[in-house]
N, CA, C and O of each residue as an XYZ file, in Angstrom:
372
protein
N       0.854     -1.133     -0.032
C      -0.002     -0.033      0.113
C       0.845      1.288     -0.098
O       1.978      1.250      0.381
N       0.526      2.259     -0.637
C       1.256      3.535     -0.820
C       0.593      4.433      0.336
O      -0.628      4.541      0.454
N       1.406      4.985      1.070
C       0.969      5.980      2.211
C       1.683      7.259      2.097
O       2.840      7.335      1.683
N       1.002      8.224      2.455
C       1.521      9.597      2.596
C       1.190     10.278      3.591
O      -0.029     10.303      3.761
N       1.942     10.993      4.512
C       1.682     11.753      5.668
C       1.231     13.149      5.265
O       1.367     13.515      4.098
N       0.681     13.965      6.221
C       0.359     15.401      5.853
C       1.567     16.276      5.614
O       2.602     15.984      6.213
N       1.548     17.233      4.867
C       2.521     18.127      4.473
C       2.782     18.980      5.743
O       2.288     20.100      5.880
N       3.557     18.412      6.631
C       4.001     19.114      8.015
C       5.570     19.541      7.957
O       6.041     20.308      8.796
N       6.305     19.008      6.949
C       7.776     19.166      7.228
C       8.191     20.097      6.383
O       8.046     19.943      5.170
N       8.857     21.367      6.996
C       9.223     22.696      6.378
C      10.685     22.325      5.825
O      11.521     21.704      6.480
N      10.872     22.832      4.437
C      12.165     22.819      4.028
C      12.198     23.864      2.844
O      11.263     23.856      2.043
N      13.122     24.663      2.717
C      13.257     25.858      1.758
C      12.010     26.507      1.614
O      11.615     26.743      0.472
N      11.272     26.862      2.673
C      10.054     27.722      2.552
C       8.784     26.988      2.062
O       7.755     27.584      1.743
N       8.926     25.759      2.032
C       7.676     24.838      1.559
C       7.624     23.738      2.694
O       8.505     23.423      3.494
N       6.312     23.228      2.535
C       6.003     22.107      3.448
C       5.989     20.778      2.564
O       5.563     20.766      1.409
N       6.386     19.905      3.079
C       6.590     18.503      2.403
C       5.920     17.352      3.189
O       5.886     17.320      4.419
N       5.375     16.382      2.355
C       5.015     15.156      2.908
C       5.950     13.936      2.567
O       6.724     14.004      1.612
N       5.871     12.911      3.300
C       6.725     11.721      2.976
C       5.753     10.618      2.250
O       4.644     10.337      2.706
N       6.237     10.097      1.206
C       5.357      9.033      0.472
C       6.262      7.812      0.580
O       7.446      7.892      0.252
N       5.700      6.633      1.054
C       6.112      5.526      1.219
C       5.321      4.218      0.816
O       4.101      4.277      0.663
N       5.981      3.101      0.653
C       5.301      1.852      0.429
C       5.553      0.917      1.675
O       6.684      0.783      2.143
N       4.418      0.262      2.202
C       4.574     -0.513      3.198
C       4.923     -2.041      2.616
O       4.953     -3.041      3.333
N       5.163     -2.030      1.276
C       5.382     -3.392      0.651
C       6.799     -3.546      0.050
O       7.550     -4.482      0.324
N       7.074     -2.586     -0.752
C       8.374     -2.758     -1.560
C       8.683     -1.312     -2.176
O       7.800     -0.493     -2.431
N       9.974     -1.119     -2.370
C      10.465      0.075     -3.072
C       9.977      0.014     -4.498
O       9.673      1.065     -5.062
N       9.875     -1.230     -5.165
C       9.411     -1.286     -6.439
C       7.955     -0.633     -6.599
O       7.683      0.202     -7.462
N       7.092     -1.112     -5.678
C       5.787     -0.491     -5.667
C       5.837      1.035     -5.568
O       5.120      1.743     -6.276
N       6.704      1.527     -4.670
C       6.864      2.915     -4.412
C       7.157      3.765     -5.718
O       6.494      4.742     -6.066
N       8.356      3.193     -6.449
C       8.826      3.672     -7.671
C       7.706      3.694     -8.854
O       7.488      4.629     -9.624
N       7.083      2.496     -8.808
C       6.103      2.392     -9.915
C       4.944      3.474     -9.688
O       4.457      4.095    -10.633
N       4.571      3.637     -8.456
C       3.518      4.656     -8.018
C       4.031      6.073     -8.535
O       3.320      6.778     -9.249
N       5.198      6.413     -8.165
C       5.651      7.753     -8.504
C       5.872      7.898     -9.963
O       5.625      8.993    -10.469
N       6.355      6.822    -10.778
C       6.510      7.004    -12.234
C       5.161      7.154    -12.707
O       4.977      7.921    -13.652
N       4.179      6.537    -12.193
C       2.801      6.590    -12.729
C       2.260      8.050    -12.761
O       1.428      8.470    -13.566
N       2.881      8.786    -11.727
C       2.296     10.241    -11.642
C       3.239     11.195    -12.575
O       2.951     12.367    -12.816
N       4.326     10.578    -13.032
C       5.195     11.352    -13.853
C       6.047     12.195    -13.176
O       6.604     13.123    -13.761
N       6.235     11.933    -11.804
C       7.173     12.730    -10.827
C       8.590     12.297    -11.111
O       8.829     11.138    -11.452
N       9.501     13.177    -10.982
C      11.000     12.878    -11.115
C      11.375     11.955     -9.924
O      10.763     12.087     -8.865
N      12.301     11.076    -10.046
C      12.892     10.341     -8.998
C      13.741     11.030     -8.112
O      14.070     10.530     -7.037
N      14.167     12.283     -8.529
C      15.147     12.874     -7.713
C      14.650     13.310     -6.354
O      15.439     13.807     -5.550
N      13.317     13.135     -6.055
C      12.794     13.380     -4.669
C      12.898     12.180     -3.752
O      12.479     12.267     -2.598
N      13.491     10.954     -4.259
C      13.725      9.686     -3.604
C      14.845      9.952     -2.611
O      15.916     10.474     -2.921
N      14.492      9.534     -1.344
C      15.489      9.721     -0.136
C      15.993      8.325      0.354
O      16.434      8.187      1.495
N      15.919      7.350     -0.491
C      16.429      6.135      0.068
C      15.299      5.095      0.695
O      15.357      3.872      0.563
N      14.384      5.731      1.317
C      13.215      4.740      1.737
C      11.773      5.526      1.480
O      10.688      4.990      1.706
N      11.922      6.822      0.993
C      10.773      7.535      0.870
C      10.866      8.695     -0.298
O      11.995      9.029     -0.659
N       9.854      9.243     -0.827
C       9.887     10.354     -1.578
C       9.455     11.494     -0.778
O       8.611     11.341      0.105
N       9.993     12.653     -1.036
C       9.464     14.010     -0.537
C       8.518     14.479     -1.580
O       8.820     14.518     -2.773
N       7.391     14.825     -1.111
C       6.355     15.402     -2.025
C       5.915     16.849     -1.551
O       5.485     16.926     -0.401
N       5.973     17.929     -2.264
C       5.565     19.078     -1.926
C       4.086     19.262     -1.668
O       3.269     18.556     -2.260
N       3.723     20.175     -0.814
C       2.300     20.155     -0.246
C       1.374     20.390     -1.370
O       0.258     19.876     -1.308
N       1.724     21.149     -2.451
C       0.786     21.338     -3.507
C       0.389     20.168     -4.305
O      -0.579     20.280     -5.058
N       1.062     19.006     -4.219
C       0.727     17.735     -4.901
C       0.000     16.746     -3.981
O      -0.426     15.658     -4.370
N      -0.110     17.218     -2.712
C      -0.709     16.187     -1.758
C      -2.085     15.656     -2.251
O      -2.230     14.443     -2.403
N      -3.010     16.447     -2.484
C      -4.355     16.043     -2.851
C      -4.352     15.174     -4.109
O      -5.133     14.228     -4.211
N      -3.425     15.510     -5.124
C      -3.369     14.814     -6.347
C      -2.893     13.385     -5.949
O      -3.445     12.377     -6.391
N      -1.798     13.352     -5.057
C      -1.202     12.050     -4.801
C      -2.257     11.119     -4.045
O      -2.270      9.906     -4.256
N      -3.065     11.681     -3.232
C      -4.073     10.912     -2.516
C      -5.244     10.487     -3.446
O      -5.856      9.440     -3.234
N      -5.584     11.424     -4.618
C      -6.474     10.997     -5.566
C      -6.031      9.929     -6.512
O      -6.826      9.268     -7.181
N      -4.748      9.787     -6.544
C      -4.217      8.830     -7.482
C      -4.218      7.527     -6.730
O      -4.074      6.516     -7.418
N      -4.367      7.372     -5.326
C      -4.475      6.268     -4.618
C      -3.543      6.146     -3.452
O      -3.496      5.050     -2.895
N      -2.766      7.164     -2.992
C      -2.079      6.958     -1.835
C      -3.068      7.134     -0.589
O      -4.116      7.756     -0.763
N      -2.773      6.628      0.590
C      -3.642      6.709      1.626
C      -2.978      7.631      2.604
O      -1.877      7.384      3.095
N      -3.736      8.778      2.890
C      -3.233      9.690      3.865
C      -3.246      9.057      5.231
O      -4.274      8.554      5.684
N      -2.072      9.081      5.910
C      -1.698      8.358      7.179
C      -0.897      9.191      8.113
O       0.035      9.885      7.707
N      -1.246      9.129      9.338
C      -0.543      9.888     10.280
C       0.879      9.519     10.165
O       1.226      8.408      9.764
N       1.852     10.610     10.578
C       3.293     10.262     10.263
C       3.734      9.118     11.153
O       4.378      8.226     10.600
N       3.489      9.013     12.429
C       3.848      7.837     13.393
C       3.399      6.542     12.644
O       4.200      5.613     12.543
N       2.194      6.454     12.138
C       1.775      5.254     11.555
C       2.558      4.958     10.350
O       3.073      3.854     10.177
N       2.668      6.031      9.425
C       3.607      5.952      8.156
C       5.026      5.157      8.655
O       5.414      4.104      8.149
N       5.655      5.813      9.650
C       6.878      5.403      9.975
C       6.982      3.897     10.637
O       7.988      3.199     10.515
N       5.833      3.508     11.336
C       5.616      2.185     11.983
C       5.587      1.191     10.854
O       6.322      0.203     10.865
N       4.727      1.452      9.864
C       4.537      0.571      8.729
C       5.824      0.379      7.843
O       6.158     -0.727      7.417
N       6.544      1.581      7.589
C       7.829      1.504      6.992
C       8.796      0.495      7.583
O       9.437     -0.380      7.002
N       8.755      0.840      8.977
C       9.734     -0.172      9.664
C       9.364     -1.650      9.673
O      10.185     -2.559      9.561
N       8.099     -1.797      9.812
C       7.574     -3.215      9.903
C       7.787     -3.891      8.476
O       7.901     -5.111      8.351
N       7.828     -3.052      7.475
C       8.076     -3.681      6.056
C       9.602     -3.992      5.832
O       9.991     -4.653      4.869
N      10.519     -3.418      6.881
C      11.884     -3.762      6.766
C      12.504     -2.599      5.705
O      13.642     -2.743      5.259
N      11.762     -1.568      5.377
C      12.294     -0.829      4.312
C      12.964      0.787      4.843
O      13.495      1.648      4.141
N      12.707      0.790      6.309
C      13.218      2.099      6.770
C      14.854      2.133      6.933
O      15.491      1.235      7.482
N      15.366      3.196      6.423
C      16.880      3.182      6.405
C      17.136      3.886      7.889
O      16.291      4.577      8.458
N      18.424      3.593      8.399
C      18.919      4.325      9.549
C      19.247      5.779      8.950
O      19.217      6.053      7.750
N      19.542      6.600      9.917
C      20.080      7.831      9.533
C      21.425      7.789      8.890
O      21.628      8.630      8.015
N      22.332      6.987      9.168
C      23.621      6.746      8.519
C      23.331      6.254      7.033
O      23.856      6.765      6.043
N      22.411      5.177      7.001
C      22.327      4.638      5.674
C      21.574      5.759      4.622
O      21.817      5.770      3.415
N      20.778      6.541      5.173
C      20.076      7.672      4.379
C      20.976      8.730      3.900
O      20.918      9.191      2.760
N      21.909      9.148      4.909
C      23.109     10.033      4.634
C      23.961      9.442      3.535
O      24.341     10.194      2.638
N      24.327      8.049      3.519
C      25.160      7.504      2.568
C      24.450      7.325      1.124
O      25.118      7.321      0.090
N      23.170      7.190      1.134
C      22.362      7.056      0.058
C      22.336      8.402     -0.617
O      22.545      8.409     -1.830
N      22.090      9.628      0.047
C      22.119     10.998     -0.374
C      23.556     11.391     -0.982
O      23.745     11.912     -2.081
N      24.460     11.056     -0.101
C      25.756     11.392     -0.520
C      26.256     10.691     -1.902
O      26.943     11.301     -2.722
N      25.854      9.403     -2.060
C      26.162      8.584     -3.200
C      25.283      9.184     -4.384
O      25.632      8.867     -5.521
N      24.226      9.983     -4.243
C      23.341     10.352     -5.329
C      23.891     11.407     -6.073
O      23.282     11.862     -7.042
């Protein structure tokens, strides 16, 4: 299932949501590709989505989910990166 939290996270003057899959990264990439979004928003275990796209992403099938639940589901799926893994991913990109 594709999950998105509310756009609560401020970065560079905009609010952002996190978009994840609780099943696989392949499902997540397929979903983002179906929307025509660039993969540059991928952060190793989630995509950052600007708030102006939140409603469109939900309309396309993502389930709006509280941030804590989104994180819990990401961890249960074994897809959550540690902070060190995420930094290494970003630095390699």
